[in-house]
ZABA-116004 format. One record per atom (N, C-alpha, C, O, CB): x, y, z. Coordinates in steps of 0.05 Angstrom, whole numbers, padded with zeros to 5 digits, always signed. Atoms other than C-alpha are relative to their C-alpha. Glycine has a CB too. Layout:
N
XYZ
...
***
This chain:
214
+00024-00015-00008
+00285-00216-00127
-00014-00014+00023
-00022-00037+00020
-00019+00005-00023
+00014+00011-00023
+00255-00228-00058
-00030+00001-00004
-00041+00022-00011
+00008+00014+00026
+00029+00001+00004
+00183-00251-00063
-00013-00014+00023
-00005-00036+00030
-00008-00014-00027
+00015+00012-00022
+00136-00264-00005
-00025-00014-00009
-00032-00035+00002
-00007+00022+00020
+00025+00011+00010
+00073-00279-00045
+00006-00024-00017
+00022-00022-00036
-00017+00021-00015
-00005+00023+00017
+00071-00349-00074
-00006+00005-00030
-00025+00019-00036
-00017-00024+00009
+00004-00004+00029
+00078-00351-00150
-00027-00010-00009
-00038+00001-00028
+00023-00014-00015
+00026+00011+00008
+00015-00392-00154
-00022+00021+00003
-00041+00021-00013
-00007-00025+00017
+00020-00021-00003
-00025-00333-00128
+00003+00021-00022
-00017+00031-00033
+00002+00014+00028
-00004-00020+00022
+00007-00285-00178
-00010-00011-00027
-00021+00004-00043
+00030+00007-00002
+00009+00011+00026
-00007-00333-00235
-00030-00001-00003
-00040-00003-00026
+00011-00029-00002
+00029+00000+00001
-00081-00331-00218
-00011+00028-00007
-00035+00030-00013
-00011-00009+00027
+00009-00027+00004
-00085-00256-00229
-00004+00006-00030
+00007-00008-00047
+00019+00020+00012
+00004-00009+00027
-00108-00220-00292
+00028+00007-00012
+00046+00014+00003
-00019+00025-00001
-00026-00003+00013
-00052-00213-00343
+00013+00027+00005
+00037+00029+00009
-00002-00005-00030
-00011-00027-00004
-00045-00138-00334
+00010+00003+00029
+00031+00015+00034
-00020+00022-00007
-00008-00001-00028
-00042-00144-00258
+00026-00015+00004
+00045-00005+00017
-00022-00012+00018
-00024+00016-00003
+00010-00199-00263
+00025+00014-00011
+00046+00015+00001
-00003-00027-00013
-00023-00014+00013
+00054-00159-00311
+00009+00024+00016
+00033+00027+00021
-00008+00009-00028
-00008-00023-00017
+00052-00096-00269
+00013-00009+00026
+00033+00002+00034
-00025+00018+00005
-00010+00009-00026
+00063-00134-00205
+00029-00009-00002
+00046-00001+00013
-00018-00022+00011
-00027+00011+00002
+00124-00171-00229
+00021+00022-00006
+00043+00021+00004
+00001-00022-00022
-00018-00022+00007
+00155-00108-00259
+00006+00017+00025
+00029+00023+00030
-00012+00017-00022
-00005-00019-00023
+00145-00065-00197
+00011-00014+00024
+00024-00001+00041
-00026+00013+00006
-00013+00014-00022
+00164-00119-00147
+00030-00001-00005
+00046+00003+00013
-00012-00029+00003
-00028+00001+00007
+00230-00126-00184
+00013+00028+00005
+00035+00030+00015
+00005-00009-00029
-00010-00027-00004
+00238-00050-00183
+00004+00006+00029
+00025+00016+00037
-00020+00021-00013
-00002-00005-00029
+00224-00046-00108
+00024-00015+00011
+00040-00004+00027
-00026-00009+00014
-00022+00017-00011
+00273-00103-00094
+00028+00012-00008
+00046+00011+00008
-00002-00028-00010
-00026-00010+00010
+00328-00071-00136
+00006+00029+00006
+00030+00037+00008
+00001-00005-00030
-00005-00029+00000
+00318+00003-00128
-00010+00016+00024
+00000+00038+00029
-00013+00011-00024
+00011-00016-00022
+00278+00025-00067
+00014-00007+00025
+00016-00031+00033
-00031-00005+00003
-00015+00003-00025
+00318+00035-00004
-00019+00006+00024
-00029+00028+00026
+00025+00018+00001
+00017-00004-00024
+00278+00025+00061
+00018+00007+00024
+00039-00006+00028
-00016-00025+00005
-00014-00005-00025
+00301+00056+00126
-00004-00025+00018
-00024-00038+00018
-00011+00025+00014
+00002+00022-00018
+00316+00004+00178
-00018+00008+00024
-00014+00029+00035
+00028-00009+00010
+00018-00005-00021
+00261-00001+00230
+00008-00017+00025
+00013-00040+00022
-00030-00006-00008
-00007+00015-00025
+00277-00021+00303
-00019-00023+00004
-00043-00021-00002
+00000+00019+00024
+00017+00024-00005
+00251-00089+00324
+00005-00021-00021
+00020-00018-00040
-00029+00008+00001
-00004+00023+00017
+00245-00155+00290
-00025-00009-00015
-00028-00032-00023
+00011-00024+00015
+00025+00006+00014
+00176-00151+00258
-00001+00015-00026
+00004+00039-00027
-00024+00007+00018
+00003-00012+00026
+00165-00138+00184
-00028+00009-00004
-00044-00002-00019
+00008-00021-00023
+00027-00010+00001
+00103-00097+00193
-00004+00021-00022
-00025+00023-00034
-00008+00012+00027
+00003-00023+00019
+00116-00037+00148
+00022+00000-00022
+00025+00021-00035
+00001+00025+00015
-00021-00001+00020
+00173-00058+00102
-00008-00015-00025
-00031-00013-00034
+00026-00011+00012
+00004+00011+00027
+00180-00098+00038
-00024-00019-00002
-00039-00018-00021
+00024-00013-00010
+00022+00019+00001
+00131-00153+00055
-00027+00014-00001
-00045+00006-00017
+00001-00019+00024
+00024-00016+00000
+00076-00103+00071
-00004+00013-00027
-00026+00012-00039
+00000+00021+00022
+00002-00015+00026
+00091-00062+00008
-00007-00019-00023
-00021-00011-00042
+00025+00016-00005
+00006+00020+00021
+00089-00125-00035
-00030-00007+00000
-00042-00008-00022
+00017-00025+00004
+00029+00006-00001
+00019-00142-00011
-00016+00023-00009
-00036+00020-00023
-00008-00009+00028
+00014-00024+00008
-00004-00071-00019
+00001+00004-00030
-00019+00012-00043
+00011+00025+00014
-00003-00002+00029
+00023-00070-00090
-00021-00018-00014
-00034-00009-00033
+00028-00008-00008
+00019+00018+00013
-00019-00131-00108
-00029+00009+00005
-00045+00009-00014
+00003-00029+00011
+00027-00010-00005
-00081-00103-00074
-00007+00025-00018
-00028+00026-00029
-00003+00008+00030
+00004-00024+00016
-00073-00036-00109
-00005-00006-00029
-00023+00005-00042
+00024+00019+00002
+00003+00007+00029
-00065-00067-00178
-00027-00016-00004
-00039-00012-00025
+00023-00018-00009
+00025+00015+00002
-00125-00114-00166
-00024+00019+00001
-00043+00017-00014
-00002-00021+00021
+00021-00020-00002
-00168-00055-00145
-00001+00017-00026
-00022+00021-00038
+00004+00018+00024
-00001-00015+00024
-00144-00014-00204
-00011-00014-00024
-00026-00003-00040
+00028+00009-00006
+00009+00016+00023
-00157-00069-00254
-00031-00003+00002
-00044-00001-00019
+00013-00028+00000
+00029+00004-00003
-00227-00081-00226
-00016+00026-00006
-00039+00025-00014
-00007-00010+00028
+00012-00026+00004
-00242-00006-00231
+00008+00012-00027
+00003+00035-00033
+00007+00019+00022
-00007-00008+00027
-00215-00003-00303
+00019+00024+00000
+00015+00043-00016
-00026+00007-00016
-00019-00021-00001
-00157+00042-00285
+00016+00002-00026
+00021-00018-00040
+00019-00004+00024
-00018-00004+00023
-00116+00072-00341
+00028-00010+00006
+00034-00015+00029
+00001+00031-00009
-00028+00009-00005
-00044+00051-00351
+00015+00020+00018
+00031+00012+00035
+00015-00003-00027
-00013-00020-00017
-00022+00117-00320
-00008-00004+00029
+00008-00002+00047
-00006+00028-00010
+00010+00004-00027
-00066+00104-00259
+00012-00025+00012
+00019-00025+00036
-00030-00001+00001
-00012+00025-00011
-00039+00033-00252
+00029+00006+00007
+00039-00004+00028
-00002-00022-00022
-00028-00007-00006
+00032+00061-00255
+00001+00016+00026
+00019+00012+00043
+00013+00015-00023
+00001-00016-00024
+00015+00113-00202
-00005-00017+00025
+00007-00013+00045
-00021+00023-00003
+00006+00018-00023
-00015+00060-00157
+00025-00017+00007
+00030-00022+00030
-00024-00019-00007
-00023+00016-00004
+00047+00017-00166
+00023+00017+00013
+00035+00008+00032
+00010-00012-00026
-00021-00017-00012
+00095+00075-00151
-00006+00006+00029
+00011+00005+00046
+00003+00026-00017
+00008-00006-00028
+00056+00094-00089
+00004-00025+00018
+00013-00022+00041
-00030+00009+00001
-00002+00024-00016
+00056+00022-00065
+00028-00006+00008
+00034-00013+00031
-00011-00024-00016
-00028+00009-00006
+00131+00010-00069
+00015+00021+00015
+00036+00015+00027
+00014-00006-00026
-00015-00021-00015
+00152+00077-00039
-00013+00008+00026
+00000+00020+00043
+00002+00024-00018
+00016-00014-00020
+00098+00093+00012
+00011-00003+00029
+00008+00016+00045
-00028-00009-00001
-00010+00004-00027
+00130+00063+00075
+00030-00001+00002
+00042-00012+00021
-00012-00025+00012
-00029+00003+00002
+00203+00069+00054
+00015+00018+00020
+00038+00013+00025
+00009+00006-00027
-00014-00018-00018
+00218+00125+00103
-00013+00001+00028
-00015+00022+00040
-00001+00028-00013
+00010+00002-00027
+00187+00100+00167
+00023-00001+00020
+00045-00011+00014
-00017-00026+00003
-00019+00001-00021
+00224+00110+00232
-00006-00022+00020
+00012-00031+00034
+00001+00027+00015
+00008+00021-00019
+00185+00058+00272
-00026-00013-00009
-00037-00006-00030
-00004+00012+00029
+00023+00015+00007
+00127+00010+00271
-00026+00011+00012
-00047-00002+00011
+00003-00029+00009
+00023-00012-00013
+00079+00057+00306
-00013+00020-00020
-00009+00017-00044
+00007+00014+00026
+00015-00018+00018
+00037+00115+00278
+00019+00015-00018
+00014+00016-00042
-00017+00019+00017
-00020-00014+00015
+00097+00156+00256
-00012+00019-00021
-00005+00017-00045
+00019-00020-00014
+00012-00019+00018
+00054+00211+00225
+00022+00017-00012
+00039+00029+00002
-00021+00017+00014
-00021-00015+00015
+00097+00246+00172
+00017-00018-00016
+00033-00009-00033
+00017+00015+00020
-00017+00017+00017
+00129+00184+00143
-00009+00000-00029
+00007-00005-00047
-00002-00029+00011
+00009-00003+00028
+00085+00194+00082
+00014+00023-00014
+00022+00021-00037
-00030+00004+00000
-00014-00023+00012
+00115+00262+00070
+00029-00006-00006
+00039+00001-00027
-00002+00025+00018
-00028+00007+00005
+00185+00236+00078
+00003-00019-00024
+00022-00016-00040
+00012-00013+00026
-00002+00019+00023
+00172+00178+00030
-00007+00014-00026
+00006+00008-00047
-00020-00023+00004
+00006-00015+00024
+00140+00226-00020
+00023+00016-00010
+00028+00017-00034
-00025+00018+00005
-00023-00015+00008
+00201+00269-00020
+00023-00018-00010
+00038-00011-00028
+00010+00018+00023
-00019+00020+00010
+00246+00208-00028
-00007-00008-00028
+00010-00009-00046
+00001-00025+00019
+00010+00007+00027
+00203+00187-00088
+00006+00023-00019
+00016+00018-00042
-00030-00006+00001
-00004-00023+00018
+00208+00257-00118
+00030+00003-00006
+00037+00008-00029
-00011+00026+00013
-00028-00003+00004
+00283+00260-00108
+00010-00023-00018
+00027-00018-00036
+00015-00001+00027
-00008+00022+00017
+00291+00191-00139
-00007+00005-00029
+00009+00000-00047
-00013-00027+00010
+00009-00006+00027
+00251+00212-00200
+00017+00023-00012
+00024+00022-00035
-00029+00008-00001
-00016-00023+00010
+00291+00277-00205
+00027-00008-00009
+00040+00006-00025
+00002+00020+00022
-00026+00009+00009
+00354+00237-00214
-00002-00017-00025
+00018-00029-00034
+00013-00017+00023
+00003+00014+00025
+00325+00204-00275
-00007-00029+00002
-00007-00043-00018
+00024+00004-00016
+00005+00029-00004
+00308+00137-00245
-00028-00009-00006
-00034-00033-00008
+00007-00007+00027
+00028+00007+00002
+00233+00140-00255
-00016+00025-00009
-00008+00047-00003
-00011-00011+00026
+00017-00022+00007
+00178+00182-00286
-00016+00010+00024
-00029-00006+00038
-00020-00008-00023
+00014-00011-00022
+00150+00229-00234
-00030+00004-00007
-00036+00018-00026
+00013+00027+00009
+00029-00004+00004
+00074+00226-00228
-00011+00015+00025
-00010+00004+00047
-00015-00028-00003
+00008-00015-00024
+00045+00280-00183
-00023-00012+00015
-00026-00008+00039
-00009+00028-00008
+00021+00014-00014
-00016+00238-00167
+00011-00022+00018
+00000-00027+00040
-00021-00012-00019
-00013+00019-00018
+00030+00184-00139
+00013+00014+00024
+00011+00004+00046
+00021-00016-00016
-00012-00017-00022
+00067+00237-00099
-00021+00007+00021
-00016+00005+00045
+00012+00025-00012
+00021-00007-00019
+00001+00260-00069
-00009-00024+00016
-00014-00021+00040
-00024+00012-00016
+00009+00024-00014
-00020+00189-00052
+00020-00008+00021
+00012-00016+00043
-00005-00023-00020
-00021+00007-00019
+00046+00175-00018
+00000+00020+00024
+00000+00011+00047
+00028-00001-00013
-00002-00021-00021
+00048+00241+00020
-00023-00002+00020
-00019+00000+00044
+00000+00028-00013
+00023-00002-00017
-00023+00237+00047
-00012-00027+00008
-00034-00028+00019
-00021+00016-00014
+00012+00026-00008
-00032+00162+00058
-00001-00003+00030
-00017-00020+00039
+00017-00022-00013
+00002+00003-00029
-00019+00171+00132
-00015+00024+00013
-00013+00028+00037
+00029-00001+00012
+00016-00022-00010
-00065+00231+00139
-00029-00006-00006
-00036-00024-00021
+00008+00027-00013
+00029+00005+00005
-00141+00235+00141
-00007+00009-00028
+00006+00026-00041
-00017+00014+00021
+00008-00006+00028
-00178+00239+00075
-00006+00029-00005
-00002+00039-00027
-00025-00017-00007
+00006-00029+00004
-00199+00311+00086
+00024+00015-00009
+00023+00032-00027
-00011+00012+00026
-00025-00014+00008
-00127+00334+00081
+00009-00008-00027
+00017+00009-00043
+00022-00006+00021
-00007+00009+00027
-00112+00291+00021
-00018+00011-00021
-00008+00020-00042
+00000-00031-00001
+00019-00011+00019
-00175+00312-00015
+00005+00030-00005
+00003+00039-00028
-00029-00005+00009
-00005-00029+00002
-00159+00385-00001
+00025+00005-00017
+00025+00023-00034
+00003+00014+00028
-00025-00004+00016
-00088+00379-00029
-00006-00006-00029
+00003+00009-00046
+00022-00019+00011
+00005+00008+00027
-00113+00344-00091
-00018+00021-00014
-00013+00028-00037
-00014-00027-00002
+00017-00021+00012
-00168+00396-00103
+00016+00025-00007
+00009+00039-00026
-00023+00007+00020
-00016-00024+00004
-00115+00451-00098
+00020-00004-00022
+00027+00015-00036
+00013+00007+00025
-00023+00005+00018
-00061+00418-00142
-00006-00015-00025
+00011-00015-00043
+00021-00014+00016
+00005+00019+00023
-00094+00371-00192
-00011+00014-00025
-00011+00002-00046
-00018-00022+00008
+00011-00014+00023
-00125+00423-00238
-00024-00015-00012
-00043-00021+00003
+00021+00003-00021
+00023+00014+00013
-00170+00388-00289
+00001-00030+00005
-00017-00044-00004
+00001+00006-00030
-00003+00029-00005
-00145+00319-00265
-00009-00008+00028
+00000-00029+00038
+00028-00008-00005
+00008+00006-00028
-00179+00321-00197
-00012-00028+00002
-00004-00043+00020
-00020+00021+00010
+00013+00026-00002
-00222+00260-00210
+00020-00023-00003
+00018-00043+00012
-00022-00003-00021
-00019+00022+00004
-00164+00218-00235
+00019-00002+00024
+00025-00024+00033
+00017+00006-00025
-00017+00001-00024
-00119+00238-00176
-00015-00012+00024
-00004-00028+00038
+00009+00029+00007
+00016+00011-00022
-00175+00223-00127
-00003-00030-00002
-00003-00045+00018
-00027+00014+00002
+00003+00028+00004
-00185+00155-00158
+00025-00015+00009
+00024-00035+00022
-00005-00006-00030
-00025+00012-00008
-00111+00138-00148
+00002+00001+00031
+00009-00019+00043
+00024+00014-00013
-00003-00004-00029
-00111+00166-00077
-00018-00020+00016
-00009-00033+00034
-00007+00028+00008
+00019+00017-00015
-00173+00128-00054
+00005-00029-00005
+00003-00045+00014
-00029+00007-00008
-00007+00028+00005
-00155+00063-00088
+00025-00009+00015
+00026-00031+00026
+00003-00005-00030
-00025+00007-00014
-00086+00065-00058
-00005-00002+00030
+00005-00021+00043
+00021+00021-00005
+00005+00002-00028
-00111+00080+00012
-00016-00025+00007
-00012-00036+00029
-00015+00025+00009
+00014+00026-00005
-00159+00021+00007
+00019-00023-00002
+00017-00042+00014
-00023-00003-00021
-00019+00021+00002
-00102-00023-00016
+00017-00002+00025
+00022-00024+00035
+00018+00004-00025
-00016-00001-00025
-00060-00002+00044
-00016-00010+00023
-00006-00025+00040
+00010+00029+00005
+00017+00009-00022
-00119-00013+00090
-00005-00030+00000
-00007-00043+00021
-00027+00015-00001
+00006+00028+00002
-00132-00083+00064
+00022-00017+00013
+00017-00040+00021
-00002-00008-00030
-00021+00016-00013
-00065-00105+00093
+00001+00004+00030
+00020-00004+00043
+00027+00008-00012
+00001-00003-00029
-00085-00085+00163
-00004-00026+00015
+00001-00028+00039
-00023+00019+00008
+00002+00026-00013
-00099-00158+00176
+00026-00010+00011
+00027-00028+00028
-00012-00020-00020
-00026+00009-00010
-00024-00166+00187
+00003+00009+00029
+00020-00001+00044
+00022+00012-00017
-00001-00011-00027
-00036-00126+00252
-00018-00015+00019
-00014-00015+00044
-00006+00029+00000
+00020+00014-00016
-00095-00168+00277
-00025-00005-00017
-00031+00011-00035
-00007+00016+00025
+00024+00007+00016
-00157-00202+00249
-00022+00020+00005
-00041+00021-00011
-00009-00028+00007
+00021-00020-00006
-00198-00146+00281
+00008+00028-00010
-00008+00047-00006
-00004+00001+00031
-00011-00027+00006
-00157-00088+00252
-00011+00012-00026
-00004+00035-00032
+00030-00002-00002
+00012-00012+00024
-00196-00078+00187
-00030+00000+00003
-00043-00021+00006
+00009-00016-00025
+00029-00003+00001
-00267-00052+00187
-00007+00009-00028
-00003+00032-00035
-00011+00021+00022
+00005-00006+00029
-00290-00056+00115
-00020+00022-00005
-00022+00031-00027
-00008-00025-00014
+00019-00022+00003
-00344-00004+00128
+00015+00026-00007
+00003+00044-00019
-00017+00003+00025
-00015-00025+00004
-00289+00048+00124
+00016-00001-00026
+00029+00019-00033
+00019+00005+00023
-00012+00001+00026
-00262+00025+00057
-00015+00019-00019
-00039+00022-00017
+00001-00029-00012
+00011-00021+00016
-00274+00076+00003
-00013-00010-00026
-00031+00004-00037
+00021+00020-00007
+00011+00010+00026
-00290+00033-00058
-00014-00027+00005
-00006-00043+00022
+00023-00004-00020
+00015+00025-00003
-00341-00023-00065
+00017-00024-00008
+00015-00045+00004
-00025+00001-00017
-00018+00022+00009
-00288-00065-00101
+00017-00010+00023
+00019-00034+00028
+00018+00010-00023
-00017+00008-00023
-00242-00064-00040
-00015-00016+00020
-00005-00034+00033
+00013+00024+00012
+00016+00014-00020
-00299-00087+00004
-00005-00029-00007
-00012-00045+00011
-00027+00014+00003
+00003+00028+00008
-00303-00151-00036
+00026-00016+00003
+00027-00040-00002
-00010-00002-00029
-00026+00013+00001
-00229-00166-00027
+00011-00006+00028
+00034-00013+00031
+00020+00018-00014
-00010+00004-00027
-00225-00174+00049
+00008-00029+00005
+00028-00033+00019
-00021+00009+00020
-00007+00028-00004
-00224-00250+00048
+00027-00006-00014
+00044-00020-00003
-00022-00019-00012
-00025+00003+00013
-00168-00248-00003
+00023+00013+00016
+00045+00001+00018
-00001+00012-00029
-00020-00014-00015
-00130-00198+00039
+00009-00016+00025
+00033-00018+00031
-00010+00028+00009
-00006+00016-00023
-00134-00242+00101
+00016-00025-00008
+00036-00033+00005
-00026-00009+00015
-00015+00023+00010
-00112-00303+00061
+00028+00007-00007
+00047-00008-00002
-00015-00012-00024
-00027-00008+00009
-00053-00264+00033
+00018+00003+00024
+00042-00004+00023
-00001+00026-00017
-00016-00003-00024
-00029-00246+00102
+00008-00027+00011
+00031-00032+00019
-00016+00016+00022
-00005+00027-00012
-00035-00318+00126
+00019-00016-00017
+00033-00033-00007
-00026-00015+00003
-00017+00015+00018
+00002-00344+00064
+00028+00012-00001
+00047-00001-00011
-00012-00001-00027
-00026-00013+00004
+00060-00294+00068
+00014+00007+00025
+00038+00014+00024
-00004+00025-00016
-00013-00006-00026
+00074-00284+00142
+00001-00025+00017
-00020-00038+00021
-00014+00023+00015
-00001+00025-00016
+00100-00342+00184
-00018+00002+00025
-00022+00023+00036
+00029-00004+00009
+00019+00001-00022
+00053-00364+00239
+00011+00012+00026
-00003+00026+00040
-00009-00029+00005
-00012-00010-00024
+00101-00348+00295
+00002+00030+00000
-00001+00043+00021
+00027-00013+00005
-00002-00029+00002
+00111-00277+00269
-00028+00012+00003
-00030+00033+00016
+00012+00008-00026
+00027-00010-00003
+00036-00267+00264
-00009-00001+00029
-00021+00018+00040
-00020-00016-00017
+00008+00003-00028
+00026-00292+00335
+00014+00022+00017
+00001+00034+00034
+00008-00027+00011
-00015-00021-00015
+00080-00244+00361
-00013+00028-00005
-00015+00044+00013
+00029+00000-00007
+00012-00026+00007
+00048-00185+00324
-00027+00002+00013
-00033+00023+00025
-00003+00003-00031
+00027-00001-00011
-00022-00202+00346
+00001+00002+00031
-00016+00016+00043
-00016-00025-00007
-00002-00003-00029
+00001-00209+00418
+00006+00028+00009
-00001+00037+00031
+00022-00019+00011
-00007-00027-00007
+00027-00138+00416
-00024+00019-00006
-00026+00040+00007
+00024+00009-00016
+00022-00018+00006
-00036-00108+00385
-00026-00008+00015
-00044+00009+00018
-00006-00001-00030
+00024+00009-00013
-00088-00149+00423
-00009+00016+00024
-00033+00020+00028
+00003-00029+00008
+00009-00016-00023
-00087-00106+00486
-00015+00025-00009
-00029+00037+00008
+00024+00009+00016
+00014-00023+00010
-00113-00049+00442
-00026-00006-00014
-00040+00011-00025
+00018+00016-00018
+00025+00009+00014
-00171-00090+00414
-00024+00011+00014
-00028+00007+00038
-00001-00031-00001
+00025-00010-00012
-00238-00055+00426
-00018-00023+00009
-00017-00044-00003
-00015+00018-00020
+00017+00021-00011
-00289-00094+00465
-00020-00010-00020
-00028-00033-00020
-00014+00010+00025
+00021+00007+00020
-00338-00093+00407
+00012-00010-00026
-00003-00015-00045
-00018+00023-00005
-00013+00009+00024
-00286-00116+00355
-00007-00029-00005
-00010-00045+00014
+00030+00004+00001
+00006+00027+00007
-00303-00180+00318
+00025-00018+00002
+00023-00042-00003
-00013-00002-00028
***
């Protein structure tokens, strides 16, 4: 099993977070097939998904998520960028990954959770579209689906530090819990991505840095 995050960091987590993380990291390593992305930077593949998995589980645990919600967060984390074509915006990769997840479950490999499907499909769209889909499809479980969707999108956003130290504005995070995790998120990027790779990534994103960015 390929692991980017040091075991010492995993050992510091709450027992439920650690158990879910280790199970789903092994599942991703063994069972999730990622499309090959052109270039030599690991911006949206397994390393990113591994960090998002840990962020999602930490947010879920802090917000007292149910076991089903934790599972949905984990499923969304390991599948969400598996069908990217490139390292750019690639709007629609969420829909492709959601259908890959649904097909995988349909073959008996995993329990299909519609709230995870929604989170994967709409993670690359604005919240208005995701909220509308959930309001239409979740029935009496709207609040639970929204919790998964918003916690997952915050987890994905927390890993924006891999793109540049200026790439995450915590004012746009949806949960107060996630807003307390930005220092951890930056540390995780620095501990899991080699310095030379970070420098190359930052050199490519820096020309797009707004003048007022910190």
